C-alpha positions in Angstrom: -47.7 23.4 26.1 -45.0 21.1 27.4 -45.5 18.6 24.7 -45.3 21.1 22.1 -42.1 22.5 23.4 -40.6 18.9 23.6 -41.7 18.3 20.0 -40.1 21.6 18.8 -36.9 20.8 20.8 -36.8 17.4 19.3 -37.1 18.8 15.6 -34.4 21.4 16.4 -32.0 18.8 17.9 -32.6 16.6 14.7 -31.8 19.5 12.3 -28.6 20.1 14.3 -27.5 16.4 13.8 -28.4 16.4 10.1 -26.5 19.7 9.3 -23.5 18.5 11.2 -23.3 15.4 9.0 -23.9 17.2 5.9 -21.2 19.9 6.8 -18.4 17.3 6.2 -16.0 18.2 3.5 -15.6 16.3 0.2 -12.0 15.2 1.2 -13.2 13.8 4.5 -15.7 11.8 2.8 -13.4 10.5 0.0 -10.7 9.6 2.7 -13.3 7.7 4.6 -14.3 5.8 1.5 -10.9 4.9 0.6 -10.2 3.7 4.2 -13.3 1.4 4.1 -12.4 0.0 0.6 -8.8 -0.7 1.6 -10.2 -2.6 4.7 -12.5 -4.7 2.7 -9.7 -5.5 0.2 -7.4 -6.5 3.1 -10.0 -8.6 4.6 -10.7 -10.4 1.2 -6.9 -11.0 0.7 -6.3 -12.1 4.2 -3.7 -9.5 4.7 -2.7 -9.0 8.4 -1.2 -5.5 7.7 -4.6 -3.6 7.6 -3.0 -0.3 8.7 -0.4 -0.3 5.8 -3.2 -0.8 3.4 -5.3 1.7 4.8 -2.5 4.2 4.7 -1.6 3.4 1.2 -5.1 3.8 0.1 -5.6 7.2 1.7 -2.3 8.5 0.3 -3.3 7.5 -3.3 -6.6 9.3 -3.1 -6.4 12.9 -4.5 -8.1 15.6 -2.4 -11.2 16.7 -4.0 -11.3 20.5 -4.6 -13.0 22.1 -1.8 -15.9 24.5 -2.6 -16.3 27.4 -0.5 -19.7 26.6 0.9 -21.0 28.7 3.8 -21.4 27.0 7.0 -24.9 26.5 7.9 -26.3 28.9 10.4 -27.0 27.6 13.9 -30.6 27.1 14.8 -32.0 30.1 16.6 -32.5 29.5 20.3 -35.9 29.8 21.7 -36.3 32.3 24.6 -38.2 31.3 27.4 -41.8 32.4 26.9 -42.6 35.1 29.5 -46.0 36.1 30.1 -46.8 39.8 30.6 -48.4 40.6 33.7 -52.1 41.5 33.4 -52.9 44.9 34.9 -56.0 44.7 36.9 -58.0 47.3 38.8 -59.4 47.3 42.2 -61.8 50.0 43.6 -62.5 50.3 47.2 -62.2 52.1 50.6 -58.8 52.4 52.4 -59.0 50.4 55.7 -55.1 50.7 56.6 -51.9 52.4 55.4 -48.5 51.3 56.5 -46.1 53.4 55.0 -43.1 51.9 56.9 -44.0 48.6 55.3 -45.1 50.3 52.1 -48.5 48.6 52.2 -52.1 49.8 51.5 -55.2 47.8 52.5 -58.5 48.3 50.8 -61.9 46.6 50.9 -64.9 46.5 48.7 -67.8 44.1 48.3 -65.6 41.3 47.2 -63.3 41.5 50.1 -60.1 43.1 51.5 -56.9 43.2 49.4 -53.5 44.3 50.4 -51.1 46.1 47.9 -47.4 46.7 47.9 -47.0 50.3 47.1 -43.2 50.6 47.2 -42.8 52.0 43.6 -46.0 54.1 43.6 -45.6 57.8 43.6 -48.8 59.4 45.2 -49.8 63.0 45.3 -51.2 62.7 48.7 -51.1 59.8 51.2 -54.6 58.0 51.4 -56.0 57.7 54.9 -58.3 55.3 56.3 -61.9 55.8 54.8 -60.5 57.3 51.4 -61.9 55.9 48.3 -59.2 54.7 46.0 -58.7 53.0 42.8 -55.5 50.8 42.6 -54.2 49.5 39.3 -52.1 46.5 40.1 -50.3 43.3 38.8 -49.7 39.9 40.7 -46.2 39.1 41.0 -44.8 36.4 43.1 -48.0 36.1 44.9 -48.0 39.8 46.1 -50.4 42.4 44.6 -48.0 45.2 43.4 -49.6 48.6 42.8 -48.7 50.4 39.7 -51.0 53.4 40.6 -53.3 54.6 43.3 -56.0 57.2 42.5 -58.0 58.7 45.1 -61.7 59.2 44.2 -63.5 62.2 45.2 -60.6 63.7 47.0 -61.8 67.0 48.2 -59.0 69.4 47.9 -58.4 71.7 50.8 -59.5 75.0 49.9 -58.1 77.6 52.3 -60.5 80.6 52.7 -58.7 83.7 53.2 -60.3 85.6 55.8 -61.4 88.9 54.5 -60.1 91.8 56.3 -62.8 93.5 58.3 -64.1 96.6 56.8 -62.6 99.4 58.6 -65.3 101.0 60.4 -65.3 104.8 60.1 -63.6 106.3 63.0 -66.0 107.9 65.4 -66.3 111.7 65.2 -64.6 113.7 67.7 
C-alpha cells in the first residue's frame, strides 16, 4: 500500500513540475531565447560587454501577444484514507458493571471482554448475571460500545392487589 501511495505521489509531483514549465508565457520564452542568442553572439565575437549585448537583444525583441490561457488547475490533494471502524457484536453474560468508570465486563465461551459504555444510552442498567448483546467497535485499543441490549430481560410486572371482596356484614 505504501509503494502504491509513493508511486501516485511521484506522478503528481511530476505533473506539477511539467505544468509549471508549460505555464510560462510566450514573452518569457522569447526573452530567454534572445538572451541566449545574444550571449552566444558575444562569445563568438569575443565581446567583453555581455550584459550590454544581452540588454540590447532583449529590447529589440517585440513581445508576443499573450493569449488568455487559463492557468492549469492544481492537482487535487489526496486525503488520508480512513478506514471505517467495523461494528462487531458480542453476546454474553454480564460479570461486572462500573458506572463510575463507564465500563461493562461480559463473558462468553470465548472469554471476557470489557466495553467502554460512555456514549451508550441504556433503558436499564445491566446487573451481574444479565444476558446482553453488545455492538461495539475497536478504537485505540479499547472496545467502545455502540449499543447494549439486554436479552430476555424480564419486565417487572406489578400485580395490583385486588381489594378483598367485602364480606357481607353479619346480621344484627
